[in-house]
N, C-alpha and C positions, 0 to 999 in steps of 0.2 A: 349281845344286841348291837353293839357298836360294829361287830365283824359283819353283820348282815347288812347294816346301813353302808359298811364300807364297800362291800360287794355289789350292792345295788347302784352306789353313787358310780363304781367302776363301770357297771354295764350301761349305765345312761351314757357316761362319757365316751365309750366305745361306740354306743349306737348314734351319737351326735357325729364322731369322726367318720363312721361308714356313711352316714347321710351325706357328709360334705364330699366325701370321696367319689359317691355316684354322681354320674352325669345328671344334669338339670336341663330339663326341658322347656322349663318356663322362660318366656321372653319378656324381658322387663322395657317398658316404655319411659322414654325420659318425661319428667314430670316438668310442667310448668311453674317456675317459682311465683310466689304469691307477688302481686303488683305492689311495688314500692312507693311510699310517699315521694314525689319528687323533691320537695324541700329537704326532706330527712336523708335522702339518698345524695344530694348534693352535699348536705352537711357532713356526712360520713365520709364522702370521696375527699372533701378539703380537709377535713380534720386529719385522715390518714396520711394524705400528701404532705401536709406542712406541720402537723401536731401529732404525729404517730406515738411521740414519747409522752403525751398529754401532760404538760407543764403544770396544768391546773389540779392536778390528781391530789398532791399534798394539801391542797387549800380546801378541799370539800370536807363539808360537816365539821368546820373549824371555827371558834369565835373570832370576832373582829380583830382583837389583841394580837391573838395566835397567828392569824392570817398576816399581820403587819410584822410579826417576828419572821415569820417564814419567808416573807418576801424580802426582807433586809437579808436574811441568810442566803436566799436565791442570788441576790445581787453579790453578796460578799461571802463565799464559801468559808472562808476563815472564821467566821463567828460560829459555824457549825462545828467543823471539827476541831477548832481550837479550845472547845469545852473538854475534849479528851486528850489535850496535850498534856505531856509530862517531861520530866527531866531526862528519861531514857532516849525519848524521840528527838529532845533538843541536843544531846549528846552527838547523836548520828547526823542531825542536821548541821551541826556546828563544824564538825569534821569535813563534811560534805561541802559546805559553804566556803570555808577557807581553802579547799581543794581546787574547786571550781575558779575562786578568786584568783589563785595563782596561775590558772590557765588563761582566764579571760583578760587579765591586764595587758599582757604582751599581744594577745590576739587582737584586742580592741584598738590598740594602736596601730597595727598593721591593717586592720578591716577598714579603718578610716582613709586610710592611703588608698585603699582600692576604690572607695567613694570620691576619692579627690578633695578629702576634707582634712584638716588639721587633726592630729592625734588626739586631742582633747575631746573632740566631738564623739569619738568611739568610746571613751571613758564616760562622758556624760550618758551615753545610751545604755550603760550597763548599770547605771544608778537609778534614774527614775522608772523606766519601764519595768525592772524586776520588781521594785516595790509596789507598783500598780497591780503587777500580775499575780503577787502572792497574795493579795487581798480578794482578788477577783477571778482568778483562775481555777480550774478544777483538776489540773493534772499535778501530781504529787512529785514528779520527777523532771519535769521539762525544765531547763535552765534558759535563762532569758537573755537576750543582747545581740549586738550585730553579729552578723554571719557573712561567711565569704561570697556566696552566690548572690543574695540580696545586695551587698555592697558592690560588687563589680556591675551588676545589672543597673543600680541606681547611678553609679558614676558613668556607666557608659551611655545612659539615657539622658544625663543631665548635661554632660559635655557636648552632645549633639545640639544642645540649645544655647549653652552659654560657656565660654572659655574660661575655666577655673583659675588660670594665671591672669589673664588680661581683666576679668570681672569677677574677683573672689567674693565681694560682698552680694552681687546679684546671684552669683552660683550659690551661695550658702542660702540666700533667701528662697530660692527655688527648691533647695533640698528641704528646707523646713516646710514648704508648701507641699510638696510630694508627699513628705511623711504625714502631714496632716489629713491629706485627702487618702492615702493609704489606710489610716485609722479608721476614717469615716465609711470606707469601702468595707473593712473588715467588720465594724461594728454594724453596719447596716445589713449586712449578709446574716448576721446573727439574730438581730431584731425581727428581720423580715422572714427568718428560718429558710434561707436560701442557700445553705451551706452545701445542699447537694451540688451546687455548680461547680465546685471545685474538683468534683469526681469525674467530671468530664476531661480533667487532665489524667489520662490513663497511667497506670504504674509503669508500664514500658516507657511511654514518654517520658516520664520523671527521671526513670533511671538513665535514659540517653542524654536529657537534658543536664542532669546532674554530673553526669561523666563528663561532657563536652565543656561545662562551665568550669569543672575541676582542672581540666588541662588548659583551657583559656586563663584561668587564674595563675596556674603556676607557671606558664609562658610569661604572663604579665611582670612576673616576679624576678624574671631574669634581668631586668633593669637593676634592681636592687642588689641582686646576688652577684652580678659581674662589674657593678659600679658604673653602669653606662648613664651619662647626663642627658643625651639627646635621644629620647626613645619615641616611637610611634604612638599616636593617640587611639589608633585602631586596634581592635582586638582580635581579628582573624589571625590564624596562625602564620598565613602567607607573609603578611606585613610585619608581624613581630619578627619571625625569622629573618626576614630582610633586614630589619633594624638592628637586630643581635648581631649578624655576621657582616654587615655593613660597617659596623663600629669597631671590629675586632682589631684593627691596627692602631686606632688612635682613641677608642672610648673604653676599652676595659681596663679595670685596675686591679693589679695582682694581688695587693694586699687586702682588697674587699673580698675577691675570690676566696683567697686562703680562710678569711673568717666565715664567710656565708658557706662554702662547702664543708668545713669541718664541723660546724655546729649543725648544719643538715644532717650530717652523717649521725652525730650525737643524737639528734631527734629521732631519726629513724630508727637507730638502735633502741632508743628508750622505748619507741613504741613497739618494737619486736619483743622486748622483755615483757611489758605489760600485756601482750597477747599471748605470749608463751606460758605465763603463770598469772592467773587472774589476781592473785595476792600482791602482786606488785603494780596493780592499777595506777597507784599513785606516782610511780616512775615517770610514765609519759605525761601525767598532769603536771608534775612540777619541773619537768625538763625545760619547758619554755621559759619559765621564770629564771631558772638557774643559768639558761643560755644569755638571757638579757643581762643578768648581773656580771658574769665572767666576761662577756664581749664588751660590754660598758666599761668594765674595771681595766680591761685591757687597751680598748683605745684611749683611755684618760691617762694612763701611766705611759703609753709609748706616743701620744699625741698623733695617733695615725691619721687623725682628720686633716693634719697638715699634708699628709702624703697622698690625699685624694679621697679617703674614706669619707663617704657621705654619712652623716650622722642626723638624729631627729632634730637636735637644737632646742630651742625652749618651747615647754608645755607650760600654759598657763595654771596658775594654782587657783583653788577654789571650786565651788559647786556650781552647777549648773546657773547661769543668768537666764532671765527671761527672754522669749524669743517670739512671743505672740505678735508683737508689732512688726517683727519681719516676714510673716506669712503675706503671701499674695491673696488677698481677697477681690482684688479687682485688676484689670489691666490686661495686657498681651499675655503674660506670664500665667495668668490664671488657668486657662484652658490647658497649657502644657504642663502645669503642675497637677492637675486633675488626671490627664492621661497617663502620666508617670508614677503618679501615685496609685490608680487603679492597678496597672501591670505591677508595681513592685509589692502592693498590698497582698494581690492574689497569690504570687509566687511566695511571698512570706507565709501566708496563711497555709498554702499547700504544704511547705516544709514542717510548719509547727504542728499541723494537723497530723501529718505522717509520724512525727517523732513522738506526739502524745498518744496515739493509738498503739504505737508498737510498746512503749513502756506500760501503758495500762493493762496491754493483754498480758505482758510478762508478770505483772504483780496482781492479776485478774481483779480489777476494779473498772468501773464503768466511767467514761469520759463523756462529758455532755458537750457536744459537739457546737451548739449555738452559744452556750455560756462561753465557750473558748473563743469563739470568734469575737464575741461583746468584751471579752476582757483583753485580747489583743489589741482589737480596735481602740479601746479606750486608752491603754497603755501607750499607743502610738500618738493618739491625740494630744493627749498630755505630754508626751514626750516632743511633739513639735514646739509645744510652747515652753519648753524648758531646755532649748537647744540640744536637742537628740535627733538622730536620723532614723531611719525604720529599723526596728529591733523585732526579733521573733525567736523562735526556739532553736538552739543550736544542738545539732546531733552530737558533736565530739563533747561538750560540756554536758550536755544531758547523759551522756553514757557514763561520762566521770562521775557524775552526780549520783548516778544509779548505782555504780559500782562502789562508790565511797559509803554508801548506806544511808543517803537520805530517807526521810520518813515522810516530810510534808515539804510544802513551798517556802518554809522558814529558811532552807539552804539559800533560796534566792536573797531572802532579806540580809542573811549573814554576807554573802556575795556583795550585796549592794554596800553594805557597812565599811567592809575592806577598800572598796572602790573609793568611797568617801575619804576615807583616811588617806588613800594614795593621792587623790586630787588635792587634800590640804598639805600633806607633808612630803610626799615622796617624788611628786613630778619632776622638781628640779634635778633629781639623780639620772632622770632619763636623756638628760641633754645630751651625753656622749654615747647614748645607744646608737650603734650602726644600723643603718637601714637594711644591711645585708642580713643582720639577725632576725629582723621583721620579717623579710623575704624568706628566709629559711622556715620560719615558724609558720607562714602561710602555707607554703609548699608542703610541709609535713602535715598539716591539718587537712588540706584539700585532698591529698592522695586518697584518704579513706573515702570519699564521695564516688571515686571510679570503682564500681562493683562488677568485675568480670564475671563473678559466679552468677549473679542475677540475669546479665545478658545472655549467658550462655543458656539458662534455665528458659528465658523467654524463647530463644532460637528453638529449643527442643518443644516447647508446648503449642506456641502459636507464630507462624512466620509472618503474619500480617503485622502483630505486634512488634516483632523484632524489626520490621520496616520502620515502624513508628519510633522505635527506639533509635535506629541508626540515623532516621532523617532528622531527629533532633540533636543527636550528638553530631553529624557532621554539619548541621546548620549553625550550631554555636562555633564550632571550632573553625569553619570556613568563611562565615560571614559574620556574623554577630550574636550576642546573647538573645536580643529582641527576636532576630529571623529565626533562630533555633527554637525559641519559644512558640513563634507562629507555625512553624512548620509541625512542631508536636502536636499543637492544638488542631490544626488542619487535619492532620493525619488522624488523629483520634476521632474528630467528628466525620471523617471519610469512612472510617471503620463502622461507626455508628448508622450511618446512612446505607452502607453496602449491606449490612445485616437486616436493617428494617426493609429495605427495597427488594433483597434477594434472599429471603428466608429459606431454611432447609426445608426440603421436602423429602418423603421417602415411599418406596413402594414397600408393601407389608407382605409377608407369607406366615403361613402356620406352622408353628413348631410341632414336629412329630408327637402324638400322644397327648396333646394338650389342646385346650381353647385359647392359647396364648398366640396373638401374632405380633412379630417383630420385623424390623428392617432387614430386608434380605441381603443387602450388602454387609451389615453386621453379622448376621446369622446365616451363613450361605445353605444350612441345612434346612431353613424354613422354606417351605413349598407354596407356591402359588395355587389359590383355588380355581378349578377349571371355571371359565365362563364369567369369573368375577375378578376385578381389578380393585385392590385395596390400596388408598393414598393416605398418608398422614401429613398433615400440614403442621409445621414446628413453630407458629408464629401467630400472633395476632393479624387480623386480615384487616388492613387499612387502605386508603387511596394509594398509599405508595407502594404497595406491593400485590394488590388485589389482582390486576391485569396481568402480572408475571405469574402468579399462582395458577390463574385460569389457563393461560398459555402453557404453563409447564406441564398441567395435567393432561391438556390435549396433546401436546407433543408425546408424552408417555403413552397415552392411549393409541396414538397413531402407530409408533414403533411397536407396541404390544400386539397391535392388529396385524400388522406386517410379518410379525415373528410367527404369530399364530397361524396364519394363512401360508407361510412356506412349510410349516411343519404339519400342516392339516389337522390342525386341533380346534375345538369349538371355538366360535368367535366369542368376545366379550358382550355379555348381556348385562351385567351391573358394575356400577362404579361406586364403591364405598368410600367416603371420605371420613377418616378418624380424625375428630375435632377435638379431642381431649386437651391437646396443647393450645388450642386456639381460645385466648383469655377474652378476646373482644373483637367486634366486626363493626364497620361503620356501613354508612349509604353505599359508598363504592364498592366495599366489599359484598354487600348484599345485591348489588347491580351485577357484579362480576359472576356470582353465584348463579343469578337469574340467566346470564349469557351462557354459562356452562351448562345450565340445565337445557336451554334451548338447543345447544350445539348436539347434546348427547340425544334430545328426541330425533332430531334428523338421522342420528346413527343408530336409532331403535335401541338405546341403552337407557336403562334406569338409574337414576340418581339416588343414592342412599346416604343419610348422614348418621355417624356414630358417635355418641357421648358428647353432644355439645354443651358447655358450660352454662351456668344461670344467666349469664349477661347475653350470650350468643343466642340461646334459645327463646330469650325473651324478645330479642330484636328481630328474629326469624318469625314470630308470631305477628309482632306489631307491624312488620312489612308485608304479611300475608304470603311470604315466601314458603312457609311451613304448610300452609293450605294449599299453595300451588304444587308441590312436590307430594302432599299427601302427609297426614300425620303417621300414617302407617309406614313411612319411609324414614323414620328417625328412630333409633335405638339406642339402648343404654352401652351397649358393647359392640365391638366387631363381630364377636362370635354370635351375638343375637342377630346381628345384620345379616351374617353369611347363612344362618339357619334358615331366615326368612326366605332367602334366595334359592335354597337347595328345592323345595316343593315345585317353585314357579319354573325353575328349569327343567325338573323333571316333567312337568306338565307341559312344557313348549317342546320338550324332545319327543313326547308322545304325539 
C-alpha cells in the first residue's frame, strides 16, 4: 500500500514539475493594493524609520513591577547580564582588565599631551568614563578611554580658540565645555534614535581620515622623539617638516633621539611578535609599560634630564576633582564649546560604533546602537564634570581586551581600578619619564590606523569611494584634521547626491530560450525584441532625478531609432519600462512620466509599464496616470508586457 502511495506521490510531483516547465500563456495584471488608513500608514513608516528594533517589545504584556525592572535593566544592562556572572568570567575579565590597564596608563599620558592637557587628565579620563560605560554600555569587548584621533582633533580645535600656554585655565575650561557638549550630542542622538546620521560618513572616508590622522599624529610626535623645544602649532605636513628640519642644527637632542628611537624599535618589534603569534598578544600590550619603566629608570640614574632630555615632571596625585563649575554655560566661549563638542562627539561616536560592531560580529552578539550612544554620551557628560576630556572606544585597547579573553564590561571596571591605584600611589614615579618614550608609544599605537589593505580594496571596488578616501587623507595631512573631516563629509554627500540625481538605467534584452530579460551590457547574448524597447530604472523616481530619467529614456529612443533606420529594421512601436526596482515615486516623477507619455504619443509609440510596486501603482492610480495610459498597459512582468505587444505588432504589420 505504501509503495502505491509512493508511486502516486511521485507521479503527482512529476506532473507538477512538467506543468511548471511548460510555457504559460496567462498574462497577469498588477493588482492595486487595498487602500491604507493614512494615520496607520504614517505610524508604520515612522516606526520603521526610528523604531525598527521596537524597543517596547519586551514590555508588552508585562506587569507594572516587571516593566519597571525591565526599564532599569534597559538603562543599566549590567543588571541583566550580571545575574549570570561567575568566577570563570571574572578570571577572564581580571586578566583582560590588568592587561589593558598596562597599555592605557602610558597611552593616556601621551594622548593628554596631544590634546595640550596635563598628563593627569588623560588618567582621569580612564577612570570615570569606563566605570559609567561598564554599567550602561551593551558591548562586551570595547575598552574606554582617550584615543589618539579625538585627542588630536580636540587639541587642534581648542588651540585655534585659546592658546594653551598663555591661558591654560581658560583652555582647560573650554576642553571641559567641549566634552560636556560632546556627551550631550551623543546622548541626544541615542534618545532621538538618530544614530543613522553617523552612517553618512562612509567607510572609505573613515579609512582615509584615520590614515591621515595617524600620519599627522606621528609627525607631531617628532617634537618629543627628537627633543625639539620650539615646534609649530600647525598640524599640516608642510609646517611640521619645516619645523623639524629648521631646528636640525640647534633644536635636536641626541640623547633624546637615542632613547626615543631605541624604544620605538622595541615597541614595533613587540607588535610584530604579537601579530606573528596570537598567543603572545600580551607582549605588545605590556611593552609600553615596560618601556616607560625602563626609560624612566634610565633617565633617573643618569640624570639625562640635565643633558636636555625633556621629562614629564610632576603629576598630581589623587582622583578626579569636580569640574562642573569650570564648564562654560554662558559667555563668548559657549558657542565655541558647542561647535567643538559636536565635532569631537561625532568622531568619537563613529570610532566607538565601528569598534563595537566589529567585535560584536566576531563574537556573534547584537549591539544596541542607540543604547551605545546614550552610554557614551552619559559617560562624557559625567566625565566633563569630573575633570575628564572626551573618551571613547579605543581600537588598540579593545583588540587587546578581546584577545586577553574578556567576557564582559567588568574588564573596564578592573582597568579603572588600576588607574585609581596609579593616581593615588604611582604618579610620582612618572616624574622622570622622558617625553620621547611617550612619543614612541603614540607613534607605535597610531601606525595601526593606517590601513593600506583597506585602501587597496576600496580602489578595486569603487573608484569614487577611493576619491573620498584620498580626499580625507590628503585634507588631513596637508591642511588640518577638521578640513580633512569636512572633505570626507562633503565627498560622501556628493556621492549620495550623484547616485540620487543620476540613477542607473539599463536597456533589457531577452535571454535565449527563456522569458527572462536582462541588461544587454551585462549579458551580451541577450537579444532585443523587434519593435520593442525595454528600459529598466534602478531607483526610486523623485524630483531630483525624474527629469534626468525622462531625458535618458528619450535619448536612448532616438539613438535606437537612428540605428534601426540605418539597418532598415522595423521602427520602435512600444516602450516598456521595467519598474520593479522603483520603490517610490513623487509628484515630479508622475509629471515626468506624463511628459514622457506625451512625447511618445507624438512618435506613435505606446508606453507600457511592467511590475510597479504597491506604493508606485497606488500613486499611479491616485494621479489618474494609470487611467491615462490605460490599465491594460500595466503588466506583472516584462514577459507579459512583450506578449501583449506581439499580436498588436502582427496586426499593424498586416
